[in-house]
LOLUM-800831 format. One line per 10 residues: number of its first residue (from 1); their letters; for each residue x, y, z of C-alpha. Coordinates in steps of 0.2 Angstrom, whole numbers, plus 5000, padded with zeros to 4 digits. Each point is the difference from the previous one (the first is absolute). Example, Ala and Ser with C-alpha at 12.3 -4.5 7.8 and 13.67 -1.06 7.14 Angstrom:
BEGIN
1> as> 5062:4978:5039 | 5006:5017:4997
//
This chain:
BEGIN
1> mtkltttqsp> 5034:5099:4924 | 4998:5015:5010 | 5015:5003:5013 | 4994:5003:5016 | 5009:5011:5015 | 4994:5000:5018 | 4988:5017:5001 | 5008:5008:5017 | 5015:4997:5012 | 4994:4993:5018
11> gadgpngphv> 4994:5019:5010 | 4999:5001:5019 | 4982:4993:4999 | 5007:4985:4991 | 5008:4984:5004 | 5018:5006:5002 | 4999:4997:5019 | 5005:4997:5012 | 4982:4998:5006 | 4990:4992:5012
21> fsfapngdgf> 4985:4991:4995 | 4990:4991:5014 | 4984:4996:5008 | 4987:5014:5007 | 5000:4995:5019 | 4982:4996:4999 | 5001:4991:4985 | 4989:5013:4990 | 5012:4999:4984 | 5018:5005:4996
31> llngkpfqir> 5012:5011:5003 | 5015:5009:4990 | 5011:5009:5011 | 4986:5002:5012 | 4987:5007:4990 | 4985:4987:4991 | 5003:4992:4985 | 4991:4992:4988 | 5007:4986:4990 | 4993:5001:4981
41> sgelhparip> 5008:4987:4993 | 5001:4991:4983 | 5009:4981:4998 | 5012:4998:4987 | 5009:4985:4998 | 5017:5004:4992 | 5002:4981:4994 | 4985:5002:4989 | 5006:5016:4993 | 5016:5004:4988
51> veywlhriqm> 5013:5009:5008 | 4999:5013:4989 | 4982:5004:5004 | 5003:4999:5018 | 4999:5020:5000 | 4986:5002:4988 | 4989:4989:5011 | 5004:5009:5017 | 4996:5017:4992 | 4984:4992:4993
61> akamgmntia> 4996:4997:5018 | 5005:5017:5007 | 4990:5008:4988 | 4984:4991:5006 | 5003:5007:5016 | 5011:4987:5008 | 5014:5004:5014 | 5005:4982:5003 | 5007:4986:4989 | 4995:4982:5009
71> lyvmwnyhem> 5011:4985:4991 | 5002:4982:5002 | 5016:4992:5000 | 4999:4982:4992 | 5012:4991:5006 | 5001:4987:4988 | 5004:5012:4987 | 5015:5005:5008 | 5006:4983:5008 | 4997:4990:4984
81> regafdfqsd> 5012:4985:5006 | 5003:4997:5017 | 5013:5011:5010 | 5003:5012:4983 | 4991:5016:5002 | 4999:5013:4986 | 4994:5017:5006 | 5010:5010:4987 | 4995:4993:4981 | 4988:5008:4989
91> nrdiegfirl> 4983:5004:5011 | 5007:4990:5015 | 5007:5016:5007 | 4989:5004:5015 | 5010:5013:5007 | 5000:5009:4983 | 4981:5000:5000 | 4999:5006:5017 | 5012:5014:4998 | 4989:5005:4983
101> cqaenmwvlf> 4987:5002:5013 | 5008:5010:5010 | 5008:5010:4986 | 4980:5006:4998 | 4997:5002:5016 | 4989:4983:5004 | 5002:4990:5014 | 4998:4983:5001 | 4992:4985:5006 | 5011:4987:5000
111> rpgpyvcaew> 4993:4981:4997 | 5015:4987:5001 | 4989:4984:5005 | 5009:4989:5001 | 4981:4994:4994 | 4991:5013:4988 | 4986:4989:4991 | 4999:5014:4986 | 4994:4987:4986 | 5019:4996:4999
121> dlggipsyll> 5008:4983:5000 | 4998:4992:5017 | 4997:5018:5006 | 5018:5003:5000 | 5007:4987:5009 | 5016:4992:4991 | 4994:4982:4991 | 5017:4991:5007 | 4991:5000:5017 | 4988:4985:4994
131> khpdirlrtd> 5015:4989:4994 | 4997:4994:5018 | 4986:4987:5001 | 4993:5006:5017 | 5004:5019:5000 | 4989:5012:5008 | 4997:5017:4993 | 4995:5016:5011 | 5005:4994:5016 | 5012:5001:5016
141> yasdarymra> 5016:4993:5002 | 4992:4986:5012 | 4989:4993:4986 | 5012:5002:4985 | 5017:5008:5003 | 5005:4996:4982 | 4986:5013:4996 | 5006:5013:5013 | 5018:4998:4997 | 4998:5004:4980
151> veryidelvp> 4987:5016:5009 | 5015:5005:5010 | 5013:5000:4985 | 4987:5008:4989 | 4997:5015:5013 | 5020:5002:5006 | 5002:5003:4980 | 4986:5014:5002 | 5006:5009:5016 | 5015:5009:4995
161> rvrplmaeng> 4991:5004:4985 | 4984:5007:5008 | 5009:5009:5017 | 5005:5015:4992 | 4984:5002:4992 | 4990:5000:5014 | 4991:5019:5002 | 5011:5000:5017 | 5016:4998:4990 | 4995:5013:4989
171> gpilmiqien> 4990:4987:4986 | 4982:5000:4994 | 4994:4984:5010 | 4987:5003:5013 | 4997:4983:5005 | 5005:4981:4995 | 4984:4988:5000 | 5004:4982:5007 | 4994:4986:4990 | 4985:5004:4991
181> efgsfdsnpa> 4981:4995:5002 | 5006:4987:5014 | 4982:4999:5007 | 4994:4992:4985 | 5013:4986:5001 | 5004:4996:5020 | 5000:5006:5016 | 5016:4999:5005 | 5005:5016:5011 | 5020:4991:5002
191> yleelrqlwi> 5003:5000:4983 | 4995:5020:4997 | 5009:5004:5015 | 5017:4989:4994 | 4997:5010:4984 | 5001:5017:5010 | 5015:4996:5008 | 5009:4998:4985 | 4998:5016:4995 | 5004:5006:5018
201> rggihgpfyt> 5015:4990:5002 | 5007:5009:4983 | 4997:5016:5009 | 4983:5005:4993 | 4988:5001:5014 | 4985:5006:4990 | 4987:5008:4998 | 4991:4982:4993 | 4984:4996:4995 | 4990:4986:4994
211> edglvqlqqn> 4986:4998:4985 | 4986:4990:5003 | 4982:4997:4997 | 4988:5008:5014 | 4992:4980:5006 | 5016:4992:4997 | 5011:5014:5011 | 4984:4997:5013 | 5002:4981:4999 | 5016:4998:4999
221> lsyvadgaia> 5008:5015:5010 | 5012:5001:4986 | 5010:5016:5007 | 5017:5004:5006 | 5005:5010:5016 | 5000:5017:4999 | 4994:4999:4981 | 4989:5009:4989 | 4984:4990:4992 | 4997:5001:4982
231> lsngnaaqid> 4983:4994:4992 | 4997:4991:4984 | 4985:5005:4990 | 5001:5014:5014 | 4990:5016:4998 | 4994:5013:5014 | 4987:4988:5008 | 5013:4987:5003 | 5013:5011:5008 | 4986:5006:5011
241> avrkvfpsvp> 4997:4983:5005 | 5016:4995:5004 | 5002:5015:5010 | 4986:4994:5012 | 5009:4983:5003 | 5018:5006:5000 | 4998:5019:5007 | 5017:5003:5003 | 5007:4993:4983 | 5001:5012:4983
251> amagevypgw> 4992:4993:4986 | 5000:5003:4981 | 4991:4991:4984 | 5014:4994:4995 | 4993:4989:4984 | 4987:5011:4992 | 4999:4991:4983 | 4993:5009:4985 | 4998:4981:4990 | 5004:4983:5002
261> lthwgdsvfq> 5011:4986:4994 | 4997:4990:4984 | 5003:4981:4998 | 5003:4992:4983 | 4982:4993:4994 | 4991:5014:5009 | 4983:5007:4989 | 5008:5019:5000 | 5013:5009:5008 | 4995:5001:5020
271> gtsvdlsatl> 4996:5017:5010 | 4997:5011:4986 | 4983:5006:5008 | 5009:5006:5017 | 4999:5018:5004 | 5008:5007:5012 | 4993:5019:5000 | 4990:4998:5016 | 5014:4991:5010 | 5013:5011:4996
281> delmrknqsf> 4988:5017:5004 | 4997:4993:5017 | 5018:4994:5003 | 5003:5018:4995 | 4987:5009:5011 | 5005:4991:5015 | 5019:5004:4998 | 5003:4979:5000 | 5015:4992:4993 | 4998:4986:4986
291> nlyvihggts> 5010:4991:4986 | 4992:4998:4983 | 5005:4982:4996 | 5005:5002:4987 | 5001:5017:4992 | 5009:4993:4986 | 5003:4981:4999 | 5012:4998:4985 | 5005:4981:4992 | 5003:4984:5007
301> fgfyaganvd> 5015:4998:4987 | 5008:4984:4999 | 4993:4985:5009 | 4997:5011:5017 | 4981:4999:4999 | 4992:4991:5013 | 4985:4989:5005 | 4985:4996:5009 | 4990:4986:5008 | 4981:5002:5001
311> vdsdeyqpdi> 4994:4995:5016 | 4984:4993:4996 | 5004:4991:4983 | 5019:4996:5003 | 5002:5006:4982 | 5019:5006:4995 | 4998:5017:4995 | 5018:5007:4992 | 5000:5019:4999 | 5001:5010:4982
321> tsydyaapis> 5017:5009:4996 | 4992:5017:5000 | 4998:5007:5017 | 4990:5013:4995 | 4988:4998:5015 | 4988:5014:4992 | 5011:5012:5007 | 4999:5021:5000 | 5017:4997:4989 | 4999:4987:4988
331> eqgvatarym> 5013:4987:4998 | 5009:5012:4987 | 5002:5013:5011 | 4983:5009:4993 | 4988:5014:5009 | 4982:4990:4999 | 4984:5009:5002 | 5001:4996:5019 | 5017:5006:5002 | 4992:5017:4996
341> ayrsiiaryl> 4985:4999:5009 | 5010:4994:5018 | 5013:5015:4996 | 4985:5011:5000 | 4992:4994:5017 | 5019:4999:5008 | 5003:5018:4994 | 4986:5006:5008 | 5005:4997:5018 | 5020:5007:4996
351> stplpdvpap> 5005:5017:5003 | 5012:5000:4986 | 4998:4996:4983 | 5007:4984:4992 | 5012:4998:4989 | 4995:4997:4980 | 4997:4982:4994 | 5015:4994:4990 | 5000:4997:4982 | 4996:4984:4995
361> iatipamdsn> 5012:4987:4995 | 5003:5001:4979 | 4991:4985:4992 | 5004:4991:4984 | 4986:5001:4989 | 4989:4986:4997 | 4994:5006:4984 | 5010:5003:4983 | 4995:5007:4982 | 4993:4980:4998
371> gvrrlmprry> 4990:5000:5015 | 5005:4987:5015 | 5019:4998:5003 | 5003:4983:5000 | 5015:4989:5005 | 5002:4983:4988 | 5013:4989:5011 | 5008:4984:4991 | 5003:4985:5008 | 5019:5000:5007
381> aslwdnlpaa> 5004:4987:5013 | 4993:4984:5005 | 5003:4996:5019 | 5003:4982:4996 | 5016:5007:4991 | 5006:5010:5017 | 4997:4988:5012 | 5014:5001:5015 | 5006:4985:5007 | 4990:4989:5009
391> lpladtmqpq> 5003:4998:5019 | 5001:4980:5002 | 4989:4993:5015 | 5001:4985:5011 | 4990:4986:4990 | 4990:4999:5015 | 4994:5019:5000 | 4985:5008:4995 | 4999:5017:4992 | 5001:5013:5012
401> pfemygqafg> 4994:5018:5000 | 5012:5015:4995 | 5004:5006:5017 | 5009:4983:5004 | 5011:5003:4985 | 5003:5019:5006 | 4989:5007:4985 | 4990:5014:5004 | 4992:5004:4983 | 4997:4996:4983
411> fvlyrkklar> 4997:4982:4995 | 5006:4981:5002 | 5000:4987:4989 | 4997:4983:5006 | 5005:4985:4990 | 5000:4982:5001 | 5004:4985:4988 | 4989:4987:5000 | 5006:4983:4995 | 4983:4996:4991
421> yaggaldigd> 4986:5011:4997 | 4981:4995:4996 | 4991:5017:5002 | 4986:5002:5013 | 5000:5015:5011 | 5013:5009:5009 | 4992:5008:5017 | 5013:5014:5007 | 4987:5005:5015 | 5000:5018:5007
431> vhdyatvfvg> 5013:5006:4987 | 5008:5018:5005 | 4995:5007:4989 | 4997:4996:4983 | 5007:4985:4991 | 5003:4997:4982 | 5000:4982:4997 | 5012:4990:4986 | 5004:4983:4994 | 5017:5002:4989
441> dqyagavsra> 4995:5014:4989 | 4981:4998:4999 | 4989:5012:5012 | 4987:4990:5011 | 4992:5017:5009 | 5002:5012:5015 | 4993:4998:5017 | 4997:5018:5011 | 4999:5000:5018 | 4991:5018:4998
451> rvqedlaspr> 4981:4998:4993 | 4998:5001:4981 | 4989:4997:4987 | 5004:4981:4994 | 5006:5000:4982 | 4999:4982:4995 | 4995:5001:4983 | 5014:5012:4995 | 5017:4996:4996 | 5005:5008:5017
461> kimrrrpval> 4990:4987:5010 | 5001:5010:5016 | 4992:4992:5015 | 4997:5003:5018 | 5005:4986:5014 | 4997:4986:4989 | 5011:4985:4992 | 5009:5005:4983 | 4996:4987:4987 | 5015:4995:4993
471> pdassrqqea> 5001:4996:4982 | 4999:4982:4993 | 5018:4991:4998 | 5007:4998:4985 | 5010:4984:4997 | 5017:5009:5003 | 4991:5006:5018 | 4996:4985:5006 | 5018:4997:5002 | 5005:5015:5007
481> avleilvegm> 4993:5018:5001 | 5005:5018:5009 | 4987:5008:5012 | 5002:5017:5000 | 4989:5012:5013 | 5005:5019:4999 | 4994:5010:5016 | 4999:5017:5002 | 4999:5007:5017 | 4987:5014:5000
491> grvnyghsmi> 5000:5013:5015 | 5000:4993:5020 | 4986:5003:5009 | 5004:5014:5011 | 4986:5002:5012 | 4994:4989:5015 | 5001:4983:5004 | 5005:4990:4983 | 5017:5011:4998 | 5010:4984:5001
501> drkgivdpvv> 4999:4998:4980 | 5013:4991:4991 | 5003:5000:4982 | 5002:4986:4988 | 4991:4980:5002 | 4997:5000:5019 | 4990:4984:5000 | 5006:4981:4993 | 4997:5000:4979 | 4991:4985:4995
511> ihdasgasei> 4998:4991:4985 | 4984:4990:4996 | 5000:4988:4986 | 4988:4994:4990 | 4995:4984:5008 | 4998:5012:5016 | 5016:4995:5008 | 5008:5015:5009 | 5020:5004:5003 | 5011:5013:5010
521> pdgwevvllp> 5014:5002:4989 | 5016:5005:5008 | 5018:5003:4995 | 4994:5018:4990 | 5013:5012:4994 | 4997:5017:5004 | 5005:5016:4989 | 4999:5016:5009 | 4994:5016:4989 | 5001:5016:5009
531> mdasfieslr> 4996:5010:4985 | 5010:5015:5009 | 5013:5011:4989 | 5015:4989:4998 | 4988:4987:4991 | 4989:5012:4990 | 5019:5007:4994 | 5007:4985:4997 | 4985:4991:4989 | 5007:4993:4983
541> pvcsrpnkpg> 4988:5004:4986 | 4997:4982:4995 | 4982:4992:4995 | 5004:4983:4996 | 4982:4993:5008 | 4988:5015:4993 | 4986:4990:5003 | 5004:4997:5019 | 4990:5014:5010 | 5013:5009:5011
551> mffvatlpid> 5006:5014:4988 | 5008:5016:5002 | 4997:5014:4987 | 5006:5017:4994 | 4996:5016:4994 | 5007:5017:4997 | 4993:5014:5004 | 5008:5017:4992 | 4996:5016:5009 | 5007:5018:4996
561> avgdvyldms> 4997:5005:5018 | 4997:4991:5016 | 4983:4999:5010 | 4989:4989:5009 | 4991:4987:4991 | 4989:4983:5005 | 5002:4986:4988 | 4984:4991:4997 | 5003:4980:5002 | 4980:4998:4997
571> ewtkgivwvn> 5005:4988:4986 | 5012:4989:5009 | 4996:4988:5014 | 5011:4998:5014 | 5017:5006:5004 | 5013:5014:5003 | 5006:5016:4991 | 5018:5007:5000 | 5005:5016:4992 | 5018:5005:4998
581> grnlgrywhi> 5003:4985:5015 | 4988:5008:5013 | 4987:4988:5006 | 4982:5010:4996 | 4990:4986:5009 | 4988:4985:4996 | 4986:5001:4988 | 4985:4987:4998 | 4985:5000:4988 | 4988:4998:5015
591> gpqmrlycpa> 5002:5017:5004 | 4994:5012:5006 | 5017:5008:4996 | 5006:4999:4982 | 5014:5015:5000 | 5016:4999:5008 | 5008:5018:5005 | 5015:5003:4992 | 5009:5018:5010 | 5009:5011:4987
601> pwlkpgdntv> 5019:4998:5008 | 4999:4982:4998 | 5000:5004:4981 | 5013:5010:4988 | 4998:5010:4982 | 5001:4988:4987 | 4998:4982:5000 | 4992:4990:5016 | 5000:4982:5003 | 4984:4993:5007
611> lifdlhqtea> 5001:4981:5004 | 4986:4990:5003 | 5000:4981:5008 | 4983:4992:4998 | 4994:4984:5007 | 4990:4994:4987 | 5001:5009:4985 | 5011:4996:4985 | 4995:5014:4988 | 5003:5016:5002
621> kpvslassls> 4986:5012:5001 | 5000:5021:5000 | 5002:5009:5014 | 4992:5018:5001 | 5006:5016:5009 | 4990:5008:5011 | 5001:5019:5011 | 4990:4991:5015 | 4995:4985:5010 | 4983:4998:4993
//
């Protein structure tokens, strides 16, 4: 792996302050120390980038002509348990990231939410708030004080970290964004002002700005007092248009999209045809400020990829693991052809030459003398031999969503001992989000909330929103049987009015017997399976039921030197991959993503352990190595 150092120390023209960043009196742009200043920003998300690559990605943005880095802070990435914050470990050190920007003479646009969207689980809002049945999100104290008290605690954690990093205090932060695209959600000036006042109370008086689509901004007036306006999907024409409506307020193209997000089941990766050459050329020619969303997307490692609900069809649309976004800097940090084209456009308008493009990160060869390199995993452990103790529920209680048990991510097993079993069909309603069903050790089928091609003819028996046909009862089962429903919670909805998106079983479970009678059973046991690091580390290599789906597989990846690599999971069905204990994210055979990115810092010379959990497969399949996403 290439070792990187900062390319220069902060100079008098860089963010080594103190500096005065302000708005021109007539709203005609931004001023730095009283002089006109163009913000040329590229968006990076520290939570989606290994900490060892932060500097490389910042330098890549700088070499494309950016002078600023915009970054979201994902609240739920830092408050993983209620009241317990982490701003130090691994890639959660936001202060460290901002100081790296400063060391590279890069300014910062700080976007802390509390809601960020970002195709991130629940838009960055912690899921523990969903334990309240009547919770309201993104609203003021009067409407839901529980939400705002949690926001207040979050901002109070940020304030002492952010205050020294503001430009007026010698840091690189130019502006702080208040909420995010609120005009697409509601009209509530009181809420936005309450957020602004939380920062002011902490001694940070701005500058502030908001981010919205032009139409939504005009409809809902979702700006803040004395704040600038940033426009989603913005360009020079939209900046000109908003200046006519708000002539005294500076405006910028706050999110200029090089591509778009991708859902599981999409036919192709979205946004690959977007060419921003003309947009960037006009912004540069008019000396207007902008932020590329995203200049580099990175990866939604672990369980953090979000989801949408289609406004027309009401379809649940979970996001893939990769956040490549067709960005000019690819998921693995490579300068694409579009990167080089945009760099040339921007360079034409600058008086000093741009720094050289950083060397690409080394990759592990996907080919050897025998052709494509493939790993051959072996069966390692059964989930059913590694179940934690169940949480007993009162006999009258129905299964509850994850959040009611204090679990954010992973899986939950709902188990019911049936005194009499006669087959029939099982209706688990609008399951959130993917369930596999068993009677004893016999697999009955799977139900997906997301749109899938139904697969009733194969042993997988995957269907969507319909009852699962239960196996016929044997003479022994007619006396007793154990019904098990293993539910995977995928990404929580991160945009729009469907964000109260709890995971697990959210409707009563109904059993329809062969005679047509229906029963809503009670007295369920619940087994929490967050699939976190401690669970993975404690797996016992036992497979007493090798034919029951829900199996872990293991392979060894031997390497002489570390490098980036992709694992091709196209021969597998649906599950998760860990490398040396690091969760690479989800794979799913419906695509379009078939390969998972493993960054070099997560590997070591010698043998590396690849662990796979697949919801369906009981026999191992090969895993091929690749050097790129596609």
